[in-house]
N, C-alpha and C positions, 0 to 999 in steps of 0.2 A: 668310716670312709664312705664317700659317695659311691654309688653304683658305677663300676668301670665303664668307660666310654669305648666304642669300637671304631669310631671314625678317626681319620688322620688328624694330626695336630692342626694342620692348616684349615681343615673343615670345621673345627670346633672353636675357633677363636673369635667368632662374631664378625662384625663389620671390619673391613680393611681400612686402617688409618689412611688419611689422604696422602701422606708422605710415601706410602708404599707404592703408589701408582707410578712414580718415576723410577724406571728400571735402569740401573747403571749399565752402560754399554760395556759388554765384555766382562762383566763381573763374574768371578768364580762362583760356581754352585756346588754346594755340598748337601747331600740328602742322607739323613740319618734315619734308619729304619729299624723296626722290630722291638724297640724299647717301650716301656711303660712311661708315658709322658704326662707330667703333672701340668694341667691347663687350668685357667681360671674357673672353669665349670666342672672340674673333676679330673679323672685319670683316663687317658686314652690307651687302651690295650693295643699292642702291636701298632704303635703310632709311627708317624713319619714327621720329621722336622726338616724343612727345607731352608737352607741358608744361601742367600745370594749376596756376595760382597760382605758387608758388615751387618746386614740385617736379616731377620726372619722373613722368608718369602712365601707367596702362595705355592701350594703343591701343584705339580703338573701330573695328571693321571697318566700312569704307564712309565713315568721317568724312572730309570733304574736307580737303586740305592747306591750311595758311595760307601757307606759304612754300616754294617749289620751290627746292631747293638742288642740283639735278642738276649733276654735275661738281665738286662740293665734298666735303670731308671734315667730319664732326662728331666732335670728340674731347672728352674731359672737360676741364673747366677745370683750369689748371695750379696746382700747389701748390709754393710756394717756401719752403723751411725755412731759408734763409740769404740774407738781403738787407738791406743797410744804408741804401740810399737810392735816389733817382731823381727826375726832374723838377726838379733843382736843389735838392732838399731831402734831409734826413737824419733818420733815427730818433734819432740821437745828439744832436740839437739840443734835445731835451727839450721840444719844442713840439707840441701836438696838431695845430695848423694845418700844420706842416711834415710831420708823420707822415701826415696825410691826403693831402697832395700826393704823397708816395711811393706810398701805396696807389693813388691814382687813376692814376698814371703806369703802374704795373705791371699794374693791372687792365685798362687799355686795350690791353695787350699779351698778354692772356689769363690772367694770374695772378689767379685768383678767390679763392685762399686763400694767405695769406702770414704768416710769422713775422717780427717786427721784430728785427733783429740790431743790437746795440750794438757799440762798439769800446772798447778799453782807455781807462779814465779813472780818476779818483779814486773810491774806493768811494762816497763821499757823492754825487758827481755821478751815478754809475750808479744809485744808489738813487732819486734824484730822477727821472731819466729813466724808470726802472721804474714809478714812481708815475703818471706821465703816460700811458705806453703801456699800462699794465694797464687803465686806464679804456677805452681803445679796444678792448682785447680783450673786456672786459665788455659793450660795446655792439655787438660783432660785426664790427668793421672789421678786426681782426687775429686770428689763430689762436694767438698766444702770443708769448713773448719768448725771445730767444736771446742769452745773454751770451758774446761772443767776446773773451776777455781780461777782467781783467788777469792771469789765472792761467796764463800761457804762458811759454815759454822765451825768455830774452833772446838765445839763439843762433839762434832761428827766429822772430823777432818780426815780420818783414815790415813791414806798414804800421801797426804799433802802436808807440806812443811807448815806447821802452825805459825811460825814466825813471819810467814809471808802472806798470811790471810788478811783480808780487808773487807769492810762493809761494801755492799753493792751500790756505791754512789753512781747515779746515772751518767755523770760526766766521765767517770772511769770506764764504765761499760761502753759508752759511745767512743772512747779513745780506742778500745780494742776493735770495735766494729769498723771504725775508719781505717785502722791499720790493715784490716782484712780486705779492704777494697771491694766490698760487696760479696765476698766469698764466705762470710760467717753464716753458718746454718743453725747453730745451736749454742746456747750459753747455759751452763748449770749454775744455779745459785740457791742460796738459802733465803726464802722470801720473808722470814721473820726478822731478818737483820735490818737495821736502819737503811732506808732506800730501796729495800727489796721489792716492794710492790710497784714503786715508780719505775724501777729497772725492768720488771716484767712487762709493764705497759709500754715502755720504750722499745723493748725487743719486739713485742707484738706489732707495734706501729711500723717497725722496719722489716717486718716479714721474717724475723729470726725466731727460731723455737726458743721459748723460755722453758727450761727444764728444772723441776724441783728435785734437788738432791743434796747430799751432804748437809742435811738440815736437821734442826731440833724443833721444827715447827709442830704445833699440836694440830688437831683435826680442824678447828676453826680457822687457824692461820693459813692452812693448806687450802681450804675451800676459798679463802679470799684470793690466794694466788691464782687458782684456776679461774675465778671470776675476772681477775685482772688480765688473763690471757695465757697462763702457763698451760702447756698441752702435753708435756712429757714428764714421766718419772724416771729420773736417772737411777739405774740399777735398783729397782724397787726392792724393798726390805733391807738392803745393805746401806749403811751409813745414814740411818734414820731411826727414830724411836720404834720399838716393837709395838705391835697391835695388842692392846689390853682391853678387857671387857668393859671397863669404865673410862678408859682413855684410848680410843681407837687410833689416835695419831694420824700421821700423813698416809700410812698404808691404806686405811679404810677410805679416806677421802679421795685418794688417787685411783683406787680400784673402782669406786662406785660411779665416778663421773664419766659419762660417755665421751666427753671431749678429750680425755687423757689417754695416751698410749704409754704403756709401762715397759721399760727395758728389763730384761731378765738375763742373767749370766748363767747359762746352763752348762756348768763345768763339773757339777757334783761336789764342789767345795762351797760355793757361795749360797746355794739353795738346796734344801732337802727336796726330794721329789714330791712330797705331799704339799709343800709350799708352792712349788711350781704348778701343781694340779689345781690348787686353790686359785691361783692367779688366772689360769686359763678358764676355770669354771665361772669366775666372776666377770672377767673382762672379755673373754672370747678371743679367738686367734687373731681377729682383725684389729684388736687393740693391744697386741703384744708384739714387741720387737726383740728378737734375740740379738744380743750384742756380745762381743768378746771382752771388752774393757782390757784388751791384751796389752802387756808391756813387752819390752824388748826380748824377753826369753821365749816368746811364742815361736815355735818352729825350731827351738834350740834345746840344749840340755840343761841339767842343773848347774848352778853357779851363782855368782854375784853379778848383778846388773844395775845400771843407774835408772832411776825413775825421776826425771827432773833433777832437783838438787839432792835427792835421797838415794840411799843404797838399798837394794832389794836382794835377798837370798832366795833362790829357788831350790827346793828340795822335794823330790818326788813329784815334780810338776806343779807344786803349790808355791806361789810367790808371797813372801812376807818381808816386812821391813827389817833390816838388820838391827835397827834400834827400835825396840818396842814390840816387834812381832806382829803388828797389824797386817791383815791381808792386804796385799799391794797389787791390785789389778789381777790379771790372770795370765796363763800361758795358753789360753784356749784359741782354737781356730774354728770357724763356723761349720766346717765339714764334721768336726767332732760334736758340735752342738746339735746338728741334725741327727746324726746317728744315735746320740744319747736320747734325744727327744722321742725317737721312734722305738728304739729297742729297750730302753730303760723306763722312760716315762710313759710309754704306751700311747703316744699321740698319733693320730692319723698323719700320713705323710703330707696330705694337703694342708693340715693345720701347721705343721712344722715349716712348710714352704711359705705359708702366709706370714709367719713370724720372722722368717729368715730373709725374705725377699719382698713380698708384696707390701706389707705394712710399712717397713722403713722407706721403701721407694716412694710411697704416697706421702709420708711425713716430710721427706726431703724435697718434694716437688719434682721428682724425676720419673714419676710413674708413666709418663707418656713415652719413655724410652726403655726403661728397665723394670724388673720386678715380676713380670709374667712372661710367659711364652705366647706371643701374639704376633700376627703378621704386621710387619712394618717396624717392630721394635728392634733394638740392638740384639744381635745374636750373641747373648751372654748366657751360656748354658753350662750346667754341671752334669756329668755322667757319674752314676753310682752303680756299684754292682748289686747283686741280690741281697747282700748283707749291709748295704748302705755305706760301703766304703767308696771313697772317691777314686775314680779311675780316669776321669777326663775333665778338662776345663776349657771352655771356648769363651773368648772375649772379643766382641765385635767381629765375629767370623773367623778369627785366628785361634788356632789351638795353643793354649798356654801349657796344657798337659794333654798329650795326645793318647786317647785310648787305643789299645791294640785291637785289631780286627778279630772278630770271633770266627 
């Protein structure tokens, strides 16, 4: 962990963005004091974060605090670039009501920015889902769409219906991009399939993240995909060949290339702590994005839930297909991922925050608004107690979960 800072949050955030200069007339001000604040350059001890309206504002010396959070942490709101559902609902249902239930569930656990992930389906069904979800992007509830499938390998399909898989024909990929009306942010595909590399190039040309995942590619084919423009590894290690000493496969190729950010699902089921440590040691926190890959059971109890056209049984918080038993996403929320990263995996809080907020915000192209606590950015904040349990969530200056005054 870096040496603790002693200045206020407002004093350690560098230059004020231009948009911070315009001060909303009569905007409500909230001054959070006493907490340890995770900033881009380290931790501010006994920090202050001032919120005016929906944004983080410059501190005013001598201004009294609104809420004393001594003994707590303040970190940026989490950014989840791979999430399918939660609260008993799913983005793949093609229903705005269900989608907003997913958003509300994860927002209450600190995810203030999220991308809606779909699962493999018929192209026409995916296009209809995209039409509904794109409206929620346009109104600010979502940060974009992620198509996970159907352009993935039948040998590594995981919890995707193998009968609905197809090769990544660029024309089909373009159909989904058109249906998303400019809101598509990422497409996961297997680049070794016919049309795979051409589709990667198409995505890169359209400013959409091409993610390598659910793939049977070898080391060489994966390097080709990166050269063609792929920049993300979808849930690294999972749904791809393992790394062997004579066949390093996609894992080694994706970890070694500085252009690639790797998703990790830190729920204690998908990855052993030693594997997570390996990924951080090789890629560094700036190239890791913690994701949930959560399905509808996130925030709920055990039971049977739909995942696209398939059924998933959750037992002890672990989701597996009813037919076949493959792991089917997770029931993770990002506040749990952070707590586990620090208390189990031994990561510095700053590295966990980088992977939970800063790196995914940069990848999604929204780092000018979210991902760090800086003057002029959206007031998206998460409050944690001394044991890293979530006690408060603020989004755009409004409390989603209000911490109690100490």
